[in-house]
Z-matrix of the N, CA and C atoms (Angstrom, degrees):
N
C 1 1.456
C 2 1.531 1 108.22
N 3 1.292 2 116.46 1 140.61
C 4 1.459 3 123.13 2 178.81
C 5 1.534 4 109.77 3 -78.66
N 6 1.316 5 117.74 4 139.69
C 7 1.466 6 121.41 5 -178.02
C 8 1.527 7 111.60 6 -58.32
N 9 1.334 8 117.67 7 -35.60
C 10 1.462 9 120.02 8 179.97
C 11 1.527 10 111.69 9 -67.85
N 12 1.340 11 118.09 10 -26.94
C 13 1.459 12 121.17 11 175.51
C 14 1.530 13 110.99 12 -65.98
N 15 1.316 14 116.38 13 -33.39
C 16 1.467 15 119.63 14 177.19
C 17 1.516 16 109.76 15 -63.77
N 18 1.330 17 117.09 16 -45.71
C 19 1.457 18 120.10 17 178.06
C 20 1.526 19 111.17 18 -62.11
N 21 1.326 20 117.46 19 -39.82
C 22 1.461 21 121.73 20 -179.36
C 23 1.518 22 112.14 21 -63.02
N 24 1.315 23 117.35 22 -26.11
C 25 1.466 24 120.83 23 -177.67
C 26 1.533 25 113.17 24 -80.15
N 27 1.339 26 118.29 25 -8.42
C 28 1.459 27 121.85 26 179.82
C 29 1.521 28 110.17 27 -102.26
N 30 1.333 29 116.06 28 136.33
C 31 1.460 30 120.92 29 178.68
C 32 1.520 31 112.59 30 -87.90
N 33 1.319 32 117.33 31 -16.45
C 34 1.457 33 120.14 32 -176.52
C 35 1.525 34 109.80 33 -127.32
N 36 1.325 35 114.91 34 178.96
C 37 1.461 36 120.10 35 179.98
C 38 1.518 37 111.16 36 -67.76
N 39 1.309 38 114.83 37 149.77
C 40 1.458 39 121.33 38 173.73
C 41 1.521 40 106.52 39 -92.26
N 42 1.317 41 117.18 40 124.98
C 43 1.458 42 120.74 41 -176.88
C 44 1.522 43 112.94 42 -72.77
N 45 1.326 44 117.34 43 -41.88
C 46 1.460 45 120.25 44 -175.03
C 47 1.519 46 109.48 45 -147.25
N 48 1.321 47 116.08 46 130.60
C 49 1.458 48 121.62 47 176.38
C 50 1.518 49 108.17 48 -127.16
N 51 1.331 50 116.55 49 124.50
C 52 1.462 51 121.80 50 177.55
C 53 1.514 52 108.20 51 -115.61
N 54 1.318 53 115.50 52 131.31
C 55 1.457 54 121.01 53 179.91
C 56 1.524 55 108.82 54 -120.71
N 57 1.315 56 115.43 55 121.98
C 58 1.463 57 122.77 56 175.99
C 59 1.523 58 105.82 57 -148.32
N 60 1.334 59 116.04 58 83.91
C 61 1.461 60 120.26 59 -172.90
C 62 1.523 61 112.12 60 -122.41
N 63 1.343 62 115.00 61 33.73
C 64 1.462 63 122.92 62 168.56
C 65 1.525 64 114.44 63 48.63
N 66 1.330 65 115.17 64 56.81
C 67 1.453 66 119.95 65 172.89
C 68 1.512 67 114.97 66 107.35
N 69 1.328 68 118.40 67 -10.78
C 70 1.462 69 120.98 68 -179.50
C 71 1.513 70 114.07 69 -96.65
N 72 1.322 71 117.07 70 3.18
C 73 1.462 72 120.85 71 -173.77
C 74 1.529 73 112.61 72 -60.86
N 75 1.322 74 117.28 73 -45.09
C 76 1.461 75 120.66 74 -176.80
C 77 1.528 76 110.15 75 -61.18
N 78 1.317 77 117.55 76 -46.13
C 79 1.466 78 120.67 77 179.78
C 80 1.524 79 111.13 78 -59.77
N 81 1.330 80 117.18 79 -45.18
C 82 1.460 81 120.78 80 -178.70
C 83 1.526 82 110.45 81 -65.81
N 84 1.326 83 117.40 82 -48.82
C 85 1.467 84 120.05 83 -177.19
C 86 1.531 85 111.79 84 -64.85
N 87 1.315 86 117.58 85 -35.89
C 88 1.467 87 119.89 86 177.23
C 89 1.526 88 111.88 87 -68.80
N 90 1.309 89 116.72 88 -22.14
C 91 1.461 90 121.66 89 -175.75
C 92 1.536 91 113.28 90 -89.36
N 93 1.338 92 118.34 91 -22.80
C 94 1.468 93 120.68 92 -177.66
C 95 1.528 94 109.09 93 -69.31
N 96 1.312 95 115.67 94 130.76
C 97 1.464 96 121.48 95 178.26
C 98 1.532 97 109.83 96 -64.87
N 99 1.335 98 115.98 97 145.52
C 100 1.465 99 120.93 98 -179.43
C 101 1.529 100 112.11 99 -56.20
N 102 1.325 101 118.16 100 -38.74
C 103 1.467 102 120.53 101 178.99
C 104 1.528 103 111.47 102 -59.90
N 105 1.323 104 116.17 103 -37.98
C 106 1.462 105 119.70 104 179.32
C 107 1.523 106 111.24 105 -74.21
N 108 1.318 107 117.31 106 -39.20
C 109 1.473 108 119.45 107 175.07
C 110 1.527 109 109.71 108 -59.77
N 111 1.322 110 116.17 109 -42.84
C 112 1.469 111 120.82 110 -179.21
C 113 1.523 112 112.08 111 -62.68
N 114 1.341 113 116.97 112 -27.13
C 115 1.462 114 120.04 113 -178.03
C 116 1.523 115 112.37 114 -76.09
N 117 1.332 116 117.77 115 -13.82
C 118 1.463 117 121.29 116 178.54
C 119 1.520 118 110.83 117 -73.27
N 120 1.314 119 116.07 118 151.86
C 121 1.462 120 120.60 119 171.47
C 122 1.520 121 110.21 120 -98.98
N 123 1.346 122 117.00 121 -36.42
C 124 1.466 123 122.38 122 178.10
C 125 1.525 124 109.43 123 -143.85
N 126 1.328 125 115.02 124 145.04
C 127 1.462 126 121.89 125 177.08
C 128 1.515 127 107.88 126 -140.99
N 129 1.322 128 116.05 127 134.35
C 130 1.453 129 121.67 128 175.35
C 131 1.522 130 107.88 129 -134.41
N 132 1.324 131 116.04 130 131.28
C 133 1.466 132 120.03 131 -178.59
C 134 1.522 133 109.64 132 -136.95
N 135 1.328 134 115.64 133 131.89
C 136 1.460 135 121.54 134 177.82
C 137 1.521 136 109.08 135 -97.03
N 138 1.323 137 115.67 136 136.66
C 139 1.456 138 121.59 137 -176.90
C 140 1.516 139 111.22 138 -128.77
N 141 1.313 140 115.16 139 145.97
C 142 1.452 141 122.97 140 168.94
C 143 1.520 142 104.74 141 -107.82
N 144 1.323 143 116.15 142 91.61
C 145 1.460 144 121.12 143 -174.39
C 146 1.505 145 111.03 144 -117.59
N 147 1.314 146 115.06 145 -145.93
C 148 1.448 147 119.84 146 177.74
C 149 1.509 148 113.57 147 118.59
N 150 1.315 149 117.94 148 3.03
C 151 1.460 150 121.00 149 177.67
C 152 1.528 151 109.37 150 -104.42
N 153 1.321 152 116.48 151 165.63
C 154 1.464 153 120.32 152 175.71
C 155 1.527 154 110.51 153 -60.29
N 156 1.341 155 116.76 154 -37.60
C 157 1.462 156 121.39 155 179.09
C 158 1.530 157 110.31 156 -61.89
N 159 1.339 158 116.48 157 -43.63
C 160 1.460 159 119.36 158 178.97
C 161 1.519 160 110.92 159 -66.70
N 162 1.333 161 117.47 160 -43.40
C 163 1.464 162 120.19 161 179.42
C 164 1.527 163 110.71 162 -59.50
N 165 1.339 164 116.95 163 -36.93
C 166 1.465 165 121.25 164 176.28
C 167 1.532 166 109.84 165 -64.56
N 168 1.335 167 117.63 166 -45.73
C 169 1.465 168 120.60 167 177.59
C 170 1.516 169 110.48 168 -58.98
N 171 1.334 170 117.41 169 -46.62
C 172 1.462 171 120.73 170 -178.32
C 173 1.523 172 110.27 171 -58.15
N 174 1.307 173 117.47 172 -47.20
C 175 1.464 174 121.53 173 179.24
C 176 1.529 175 110.86 174 -60.75
N 177 1.338 176 116.48 175 -46.21
C 178 1.460 177 121.88 176 179.12
C 179 1.521 178 110.93 177 -60.90
N 180 1.340 179 117.44 178 -47.22
C 181 1.458 180 120.74 179 -174.79
C 182 1.521 181 111.97 180 -70.28
N 183 1.326 182 117.98 181 -39.44
C 184 1.465 183 120.27 182 176.50
C 185 1.530 184 109.57 183 -62.25
N 186 1.324 185 117.63 184 -42.56
C 187 1.472 186 120.84 185 177.50
C 188 1.522 187 111.22 186 -62.29
N 189 1.323 188 116.36 187 -42.78
C 190 1.465 189 120.98 188 179.12
C 191 1.527 190 110.51 189 -61.34
N 192 1.317 191 116.94 190 -47.76
C 193 1.461 192 120.29 191 -178.92
C 194 1.529 193 111.65 192 -66.14
N 195 1.315 194 117.30 193 -35.15
C 196 1.468 195 121.01 194 175.41
C 197 1.517 196 109.85 195 -62.38
N 198 1.328 197 116.17 196 -43.81
C 199 1.468 198 121.36 197 177.69
C 200 1.530 199 110.91 198 -60.65
N 201 1.332 200 117.08 199 -32.54
C 202 1.462 201 121.72 200 179.35
C 203 1.530 202 112.63 201 -83.25
N 204 1.334 203 117.12 202 3.74
C 205 1.461 204 121.25 203 174.34
C 206 1.512 205 116.50 204 98.19
N 207 1.329 206 117.74 205 12.63
C 208 1.460 207 121.53 206 -178.66
C 209 1.523 208 111.60 207 -94.46
N 210 1.315 209 115.57 208 152.28
C 211 1.461 210 123.60 209 166.33
C 212 1.521 211 105.62 210 -100.63
N 213 1.338 212 116.60 211 160.51
C 214 1.460 213 117.48 212 -175.87
C 215 1.515 214 112.58 213 -150.14
N 216 1.328 215 114.73 214 162.03
C 217 1.457 216 122.15 215 166.93
C 218 1.521 217 108.17 216 -150.75
N 219 1.323 218 114.88 217 157.46
C 220 1.456 219 121.66 218 -179.33
C 221 1.519 220 108.96 219 -124.30
N 222 1.326 221 116.17 220 133.07
C 223 1.457 222 122.10 221 175.17
C 224 1.524 223 106.64 222 -107.56
N 225 1.337 224 115.82 223 124.64
C 226 1.463 225 121.81 224 178.27
C 227 1.524 226 108.65 225 -102.84
N 228 1.327 227 116.50 226 136.97
C 229 1.461 228 122.06 227 179.69
C 230 1.521 229 109.99 228 -113.73
N 231 1.307 230 115.34 229 142.97
C 232 1.465 231 121.31 230 173.72
C 233 1.510 232 112.72 231 52.97
N 234 1.320 233 116.50 232 -116.66
C 235 1.464 234 121.00 233 -176.71
C 236 1.531 235 112.55 234 -84.72
N 237 1.332 236 118.58 235 6.63
C 238 1.463 237 122.46 236 178.12
C 239 1.512 238 114.49 237 90.26
N 240 1.326 239 116.96 238 -6.46
C 241 1.464 240 119.04 239 179.62
C 242 1.520 241 111.87 240 -76.53
N 243 1.306 242 116.80 241 -28.96
C 244 1.459 243 121.20 242 175.00
C 245 1.522 244 106.73 243 -98.30
N 246 1.331 245 116.09 244 125.81
C 247 1.461 246 119.60 245 -178.34
C 248 1.517 247 110.78 246 -150.33
N 249 1.309 248 114.74 247 154.72
C 250 1.460 249 121.93 248 177.32
C 251 1.522 250 107.93 249 -119.29
N 252 1.326 251 115.51 250 125.22
C 253 1.463 252 122.28 251 173.94
C 254 1.516 253 107.22 252 -98.72
N 255 1.320 254 116.87 253 130.79
C 256 1.472 255 121.41 254 -179.66
C 257 1.511 256 109.14 255 -126.93
N 258 1.330 257 115.36 256 140.20
C 259 1.470 258 122.67 257 -177.84
C 260 1.508 259 109.09 258 -135.27
N 261 1.338 260 117.40 259 146.37
C 262 1.452 261 121.52 260 177.58
C 263 1.518 262 109.74 261 -154.13
N 264 1.336 263 114.73 262 159.36
C 265 1.464 264 122.62 263 173.86
C 266 1.507 265 108.76 264 -117.91
């Protein structure tokens, strides 16, 4: 099932969405339409990153979510490769 189909099946806003899908987070988050991201109240996603490519995605996605009206913070674990990005309105 496509992630956007899940959003289409809801008539109201989603209060909280947590994503922890062991490496598929970037693909899913890049695929969600901006209108659906905007309909969220909170989003939290755990990542196994640590590469320049991931750092670029993190910067891009935080900027995108800020543009959509979200505030954010990032929690880094251990050596910084494991991190959780959290967003809220």
